[in-house]
Every structure is written in C-alpha cells, then in structure tokens.
C-alpha positions as CSV (number, residue, x, y, z in Angstrom):
1,M,22.2,104.8,48.7
2,A,21.3,102.9,45.4
3,T,25.3,102.2,45.3
4,V,24.7,100.4,48.6
5,T,21.8,98.3,47.3
6,I,23.9,97.5,44.6
7,S,26.5,96.7,46.3
8,Q,24.8,94.4,48.8
9,K,23.1,93.1,45.9
10,A,26.7,92.2,44.3
11,K,27.4,90.7,47.6
12,K,24.1,88.4,47.7
13,N,25.5,87.6,44.6
14,K,28.9,86.7,45.4
15,D,28.1,84.7,48.1
16,N,25.2,82.7,46.2
17,W,28.3,82.0,43.2
18,Q,30.3,80.6,46.3
19,K,27.7,78.3,47.9
20,I,27.2,76.5,43.7
21,G,31.1,76.5,43.8
22,R,31.3,74.8,47.1
23,I,28.3,72.7,46.4
24,A,29.8,71.9,42.9
25,A,33.0,71.0,44.4
26,F,31.9,69.0,46.4
27,V,28.5,66.5,44.0
28,S,31.8,66.8,41.7
29,V,34.4,65.0,44.3
30,A,31.5,62.5,45.8
31,A,30.9,61.6,41.8
32,L,34.4,60.8,41.2
33,S,34.5,58.8,44.6
34,I,32.0,56.8,43.7
35,A,33.0,56.2,40.3
36,I,36.5,54.6,41.3
37,V,34.3,52.7,44.1
38,I,32.2,51.3,40.6
39,W,34.4,50.8,38.2
40,G,37.7,50.6,40.6
41,D,38.1,46.8,39.0
42,Q,39.0,49.1,35.7
43,L,41.6,50.8,36.7
44,E,43.8,48.3,35.6
45,N,43.1,49.6,32.2
46,L,44.3,53.3,33.3
47,P,47.8,52.8,32.1
48,V,46.4,53.0,28.6
49,Y,45.5,56.2,28.7
50,G,49.3,57.3,29.8
51,Y,50.7,59.8,32.2
52,P,48.1,62.5,31.1
53,A,45.4,60.7,33.1
54,I,47.5,60.4,35.8
55,F,47.4,64.0,35.8
56,L,44.2,64.4,35.6
57,V,42.9,62.2,38.0
58,S,45.2,63.5,40.5
59,L,44.1,67.5,39.3
60,L,41.0,66.4,40.0
61,G,41.4,65.0,43.3
62,N,42.4,67.6,44.3
63,L,40.3,70.1,43.4
64,S,38.0,70.9,46.2
65,V,38.8,72.5,49.3
66,I,38.2,70.3,52.4
67,F,36.8,67.4,50.8
68,P,39.4,64.8,49.0
69,A,39.0,62.5,46.6
70,P,40.6,59.1,46.3
71,S,43.8,59.7,43.3
72,Y,45.7,57.6,45.4
73,L,44.2,54.7,44.3
74,V,44.7,55.6,40.4
75,V,48.4,56.3,41.4
76,F,49.0,52.9,42.8
77,A,47.4,51.0,40.0
78,A,48.5,53.0,37.6
79,S,52.2,52.2,38.2
80,S,51.9,48.7,38.0
81,T,52.5,49.4,34.3
82,L,53.9,52.8,34.3
83,D,57.3,54.1,35.7
84,P,56.7,54.5,39.1
85,L,58.3,57.8,39.6
86,A,57.0,59.7,36.6
87,V,53.7,58.4,38.1
88,G,54.6,60.3,41.3
89,V,55.8,63.3,39.6
90,I,53.1,63.6,37.6
91,A,50.7,63.4,40.0
92,G,52.6,65.5,42.2
93,L,52.2,68.4,39.7
94,G,48.5,67.3,39.2
95,A,47.9,67.4,42.8
96,T,49.7,70.9,43.8
97,L,48.2,72.3,41.2
98,G,44.6,71.1,42.3
99,E,45.3,72.0,45.8
100,L,45.9,75.4,44.3
101,T,42.1,76.0,45.3
102,G,43.2,76.7,49.0
103,Y,45.7,78.9,48.1
104,V,43.2,81.3,45.9
105,A,40.6,80.8,48.7
106,G,42.8,81.9,51.3
107,A,44.4,84.9,49.1
108,S,40.7,86.0,48.5
109,G,40.6,86.1,51.7
110,K,37.3,83.6,51.7
111,G,39.0,80.6,53.3
112,V,36.5,78.4,55.3
113,V,38.2,77.4,58.4
114,E,40.2,80.8,60.1
115,D,38.0,79.9,62.9
116,R,39.7,76.8,64.1
117,P,41.7,75.9,66.5
118,I,43.9,74.0,63.5
119,Y,43.6,77.1,61.2
120,Q,46.0,79.1,63.7
121,R,48.3,76.6,64.5
122,V,49.0,76.1,60.7
123,K,49.0,79.4,60.4
124,A,51.3,80.0,63.6
125,A,54.0,77.3,61.9
126,I,53.8,78.7,58.6
127,E,54.8,82.3,59.9
128,K,57.6,81.2,61.3
129,W,59.1,78.5,58.9
130,G,57.4,79.1,55.5
131,M,57.5,77.0,53.1
132,W,59.0,74.0,54.7
133,I,55.9,73.3,56.8
134,I,54.1,73.3,52.8
135,F,56.9,70.7,51.8
136,L,56.0,69.0,55.2
137,L,52.1,68.9,54.5
138,G,52.9,67.9,51.7
139,V,54.7,64.8,52.3
140,I,53.0,63.4,54.9
141,P,49.3,62.0,54.2
142,N,46.9,64.6,56.2
143,F,44.1,66.5,56.1
144,F,45.8,69.4,56.8
145,F,47.2,70.3,53.6
146,D,43.8,72.4,52.4
147,I,44.3,74.4,55.7
148,G,47.9,75.3,55.1
149,G,47.0,76.5,51.1
150,M,44.4,78.7,52.5
151,V,47.0,80.0,55.3
152,A,49.8,80.2,52.3
153,G,47.6,82.7,50.6
154,A,46.5,84.3,53.4
155,T,50.3,85.4,54.6
156,R,50.7,86.2,51.2
157,M,53.4,83.3,50.7
158,P,55.1,84.1,47.1
159,L,52.3,81.9,44.7
160,W,55.8,80.2,43.2
161,R,56.8,79.3,46.8
162,F,54.0,77.5,47.5
163,I,54.0,75.8,44.1
164,L,57.6,75.1,44.7
165,A,57.2,73.5,48.3
166,A,54.0,71.3,47.4
167,W,55.1,70.1,44.6
168,L,58.2,68.4,45.9
169,G,56.3,67.3,48.9
170,K,53.1,65.7,47.2
171,S,55.6,64.1,44.6
172,I,58.0,62.5,47.1
173,R,54.6,60.9,48.9
174,L,52.9,60.0,45.7
175,T,56.0,58.5,44.3
176,I,56.3,56.6,47.4
177,V,52.6,55.8,46.8
178,A,53.6,54.6,43.3
179,M,56.7,52.7,44.2
180,T,54.5,50.6,46.3
181,G,52.2,50.3,44.0
182,S,54.7,49.0,41.2
183,A,55.8,46.9,43.9
184,W,52.5,44.7,45.1
185,L,51.1,44.7,41.9
C-alpha cells in the first residue's frame, strides 16, 4: 500500500515538474521574442559577439517544443558582417541541439501531440523514410519539426541519425537565410 502511495506521489511530482518546465520554456521563448522586438534595432551589433552568439541564440530559439522563437532574424542580421556560410552552419548546429528537446520528449513517451492526426502522418512518413523526413523537415520552414523530433524519439531513431539529418537540413535552410541577409543588408 505504501508503495502505491509513494508511486502516485512521484508521478504527481513528475507531472508538476513537466508543467513547470513547459511554462518555463514558454516564458523563456516569449521573453526572447519580446527582447528581439524591443531591441531589434540593436541586432546590427550582434556580429560583435560573433559566432558563439549565433550558436547560443539558435540553440535557445529551438529549445522549446512547439513554441518557436524568431532566431531567423538574428541569422539574417548577423550575416551582414559575418561569413554567411559559417553563420548558417553554426546556427544549424545550435538549432539541432535545441531540437533535442522534442526528441527526448518522444523518447520518454511524454510527447504533447500524439493524439493529433498530423502526428500520425509524420510518424507514418518517418517509419517509411526515416531520417530523410527529418532532413526534409529541417530544410523546409515549418512548424512540424518538433513533431518530427518527437516521432523520431518515440520510434527510437538512432540519435546520431536524428542529429545528422536535422543538422544538415537546418544548416541548408539557415545558410539560405544568412545568404539572403548578406545580400540584402
């Protein structure tokens, strides 16, 4: 009897921490988004901080599951004074490591959207084409990458495959954003 009570308390504790984590992620992303809007005119100074800043902003912008942050603006602006190819590849790495939150959520069985039809469609595609779908979701700007990450984790796609496919896809996309910023600014 005591084991059940302890187990129930542990589950409730875990659920509470997950709720707190989701709220903290949402607040962090909202704060980052607001900061970019408020201090957006100072983004031209970002290249002073160099590639580590690009990596960090991209990582933070992709940490939360489902609630994206506008890291494109930073990549776009930074490429005006930094090498656009390097900006794209480094931002792609940061974004990929940030996306591990979705992979871990799926692997832990705690995904947020399993009951949604889009989840089932992405799952069927990943089961059929594997890391190619992760690559494609990384290249094409969309809101479904988080779902792809959760499915990859839930279906036990090897972590190295997920990271490689996501990094290549996101690096291509962010390099295009950086090159566009370099040409326009």
